[in-house]
C-alpha positions in Angstrom: 56.1 78.2 89.5 58.0 77.1 86.7 59.9 73.0 86.0 64.0 72.7 86.7 65.8 70.0 85.1 66.4 67.3 87.8 70.0 67.5 86.9 70.4 71.7 86.9 68.2 70.8 90.6 71.2 68.2 92.0 73.8 70.0 91.1 72.0 73.6 92.6 71.3 71.8 95.8 74.8 70.7 96.8 74.0 66.9 95.4 77.1 66.1 93.0 77.5 67.7 89.1 75.0 67.7 86.4 77.6 65.2 85.1 77.6 63.0 88.3 74.1 63.5 88.5 72.9 62.7 84.5 75.3 59.7 85.3 73.0 58.4 88.5 69.7 59.0 86.8 70.8 56.5 83.6 71.2 53.7 86.8 68.4 54.2 88.3 70.1 55.7 91.5 67.8 59.0 91.3 64.4 59.0 93.7 61.9 62.5 93.5 59.2 61.5 96.0 60.4 58.4 96.4 60.3 56.9 92.7 63.1 56.7 90.6 63.8 59.2 87.9 65.7 57.4 84.7 64.9 60.0 82.3 67.9 62.3 81.4 66.1 66.0 80.7 64.1 65.6 83.2 62.0 68.6 85.3 60.3 68.4 88.4 59.0 72.0 90.4 61.8 72.8 92.8 59.8 72.0 95.8 59.8 68.0 95.1 62.0 66.4 97.0 65.4 64.2 95.4 66.9 62.2 97.7 69.9 59.3 96.4 69.8 56.0 96.2 72.5 53.7 98.2 74.3 52.8 95.6 75.5 56.8 94.4 75.5 57.2 98.3 78.1 54.8 98.3 79.8 56.1 95.4 80.2 59.2 96.5 81.9 58.0 99.7 84.6 56.1 98.0 85.0 59.3 96.2 89.0 60.4 96.2 90.3 64.0 96.4 94.0 64.5 96.2 96.1 67.7 97.1 99.1 67.7 94.4 102.1 70.3 94.9 102.6 70.9 91.4 106.0 72.6 90.3 106.5 75.1 87.5 105.6 72.8 83.5 102.5 71.0 84.0 99.3 71.9 83.0 96.6 71.6 85.5 93.9 70.0 83.2 94.2 68.5 79.2 97.9 68.3 78.3 98.7 71.5 75.3 102.1 72.5 73.5 103.8 68.9 74.6 103.4 69.6 78.2 102.1 67.3 80.8 98.6 67.3 82.4 99.6 67.9 86.6 97.5 64.3 87.6 100.9 63.1 85.3 102.3 63.1 88.9 99.7 60.8 91.1 101.0 57.5 91.5 103.0 55.0 94.6 105.9 56.7 94.1 105.2 60.0 94.7 102.9 60.0 97.4 104.3 62.0 100.3 105.7 59.6 103.0 103.7 61.8 105.8 100.1 61.3 104.4 98.2 60.5 107.1 95.5 59.2 105.1 95.2 55.1 105.7 93.9 54.9 101.9 95.9 52.6 99.8 97.0 54.1 96.4 94.7 52.3 93.6 94.9 52.9 90.2 91.3 53.5 90.6 92.0 56.8 91.9 92.9 58.5 89.2 89.6 57.3 87.0 87.8 60.5 86.8 90.1 62.7 88.8 89.9 66.2 87.5 91.1 69.5 89.0 88.8 71.9 90.8 89.9 75.0 89.7 93.4 75.7 87.7 96.8 76.8 88.4 99.2 78.3 85.2 101.9 76.4 83.8 104.4 78.1 85.1 102.8 79.0 88.4 103.9 76.5 91.6 101.4 75.1 94.6 98.5 73.7 95.5 96.4 72.0 93.0 93.1 69.9 94.4 92.2 67.0 92.0 89.1 65.6 92.9 86.6 62.4 92.0 84.0 64.1 94.1 81.8 66.5 92.0 80.2 68.3 96.1 83.8 69.5 95.9 84.5 70.8 92.6 81.0 73.0 92.5 82.3 74.3 96.6 86.1 75.3 95.4 84.8 76.6 91.4 80.9 76.3 91.4 79.6 80.0 90.3 79.1 81.0 93.6 82.3 79.8 95.2 83.7 82.1 97.4 86.9 80.1 98.6 89.7 82.1 99.4 92.6 81.1 97.3 96.3 82.3 98.7 99.3 83.2 97.2 102.5 84.0 97.3 104.4 86.3 94.5 107.5 87.2 94.0 107.5 90.3 91.8 110.5 93.1 90.3 110.4 97.0 90.1 109.4 99.4 93.0 105.3 100.0 93.6 104.4 102.8 95.3 101.1 102.8 97.7 98.5 103.7 95.5 99.5 100.8 92.9 99.5 98.9 96.2 95.4 99.7 97.2 94.9 99.2 93.5 95.4 95.7 93.9 93.6 95.4 96.5 90.4 97.0 95.2 89.8 99.1 91.6 91.3 97.0 89.1 89.2 95.5 86.2 89.9 92.4 84.0 88.0 92.4 80.6 86.1 94.6 81.6 84.9 94.0 85.0 85.7 95.1 87.6 87.6 92.6 89.9 86.4 91.8 94.0 87.6 93.3 96.7 91.3 91.1 97.3 93.6 91.1 99.9 97.2 91.9 99.3 99.8 92.9 101.9 104.2 92.7 101.7 105.0 89.6 102.5 108.8 90.8 102.2 110.6 93.7 100.3 110.3 91.6 97.0 107.2 89.2 97.7 103.1 90.0 97.9 100.8 87.9 100.1 97.3 87.8 97.7 93.7 86.6 99.4 91.5 86.2 96.4 88.2 85.0 96.0 88.2 84.6 92.3 89.9 83.1 89.9 89.9 84.8 86.5 92.5 83.2 84.1 96.3 84.3 84.8 94.6 86.9 87.4 97.4 87.6 90.0 100.0 88.4 86.9 97.7 90.5 85.0 96.8 92.8 88.3 100.3 93.4 89.0 100.8 94.5 85.1 97.8 96.5 85.6 100.6 98.5 88.7 103.5 98.2 86.5 104.8 95.1 88.8 106.2 91.7 86.8 105.9 88.1 88.4 108.6 85.7 88.8 107.1 83.6 90.8 103.8 82.3 92.1 102.8 80.0 94.9 99.3 78.9 95.6 100.0 78.1 99.5 96.2 77.9 100.2 92.4 76.2 99.8 90.3 77.6 101.6 91.1 76.0 105.1 93.4 73.9 103.5 97.3 74.5 103.5 100.1 73.1 101.0 101.5 73.1 104.3 105.1 70.7 104.1 104.0 69.1 101.0 107.0 68.6 98.5 107.0 69.5 95.3 105.7 67.0 92.8 104.3 65.5 95.4 100.8 64.2 96.7 98.4 63.6 99.4 94.9 63.0 100.4 92.4 65.0 101.8 91.9 63.7 105.3 88.5 63.1 106.4 88.3 65.5 108.9 89.8 67.9 106.5 86.9 70.6 104.7 87.4 73.6 102.7 
């Protein structure tokens, strides 16, 4: 049996992200078979038992996850081409007044807050920002099959064969796409449900069948819906909400 890096095992077993794992290891917060591991790059057998010290558990329990209704014109992650990242919209004033969370906003909630998935600059809707590596892994990990639902306004006519192709049969960059669920919402709007997230996937899919996208809005990720959250505002993920 081959040994594996502790941080890789921790990520695979859902403890946290690899980067968080390295941080916990440096602090002596990771125990293997009851003994602390302090050296980065330490390798162990997959059968060995990993546990977290109480300090790491407390850090995870204090992590926040934020739902933002991203407007068009903001990038999901790092700033580019003079556009601002969506996280700059998160402040005390822009919090949704109907947020049911009892948490009080703190600048500490912005520390390490990162998008779990992208939403293009010319798209709007639900964007998840989190400090919790477990949630990031759940939403964007290699094996994530979380559904993402979009409302997509289009121009041009689409034959039945084109709709069938959108559901299954298209490839991007030489790789076949997973089966999607695409239906007409009304005469100029489609509803997409995807279980993957390639760059500009919906727009490129539409181009392949002769459709031009004029508007795209993400309305759901897993079981969590955008709901009545206004554009440019945010709220905390509730303690009773699960993706």
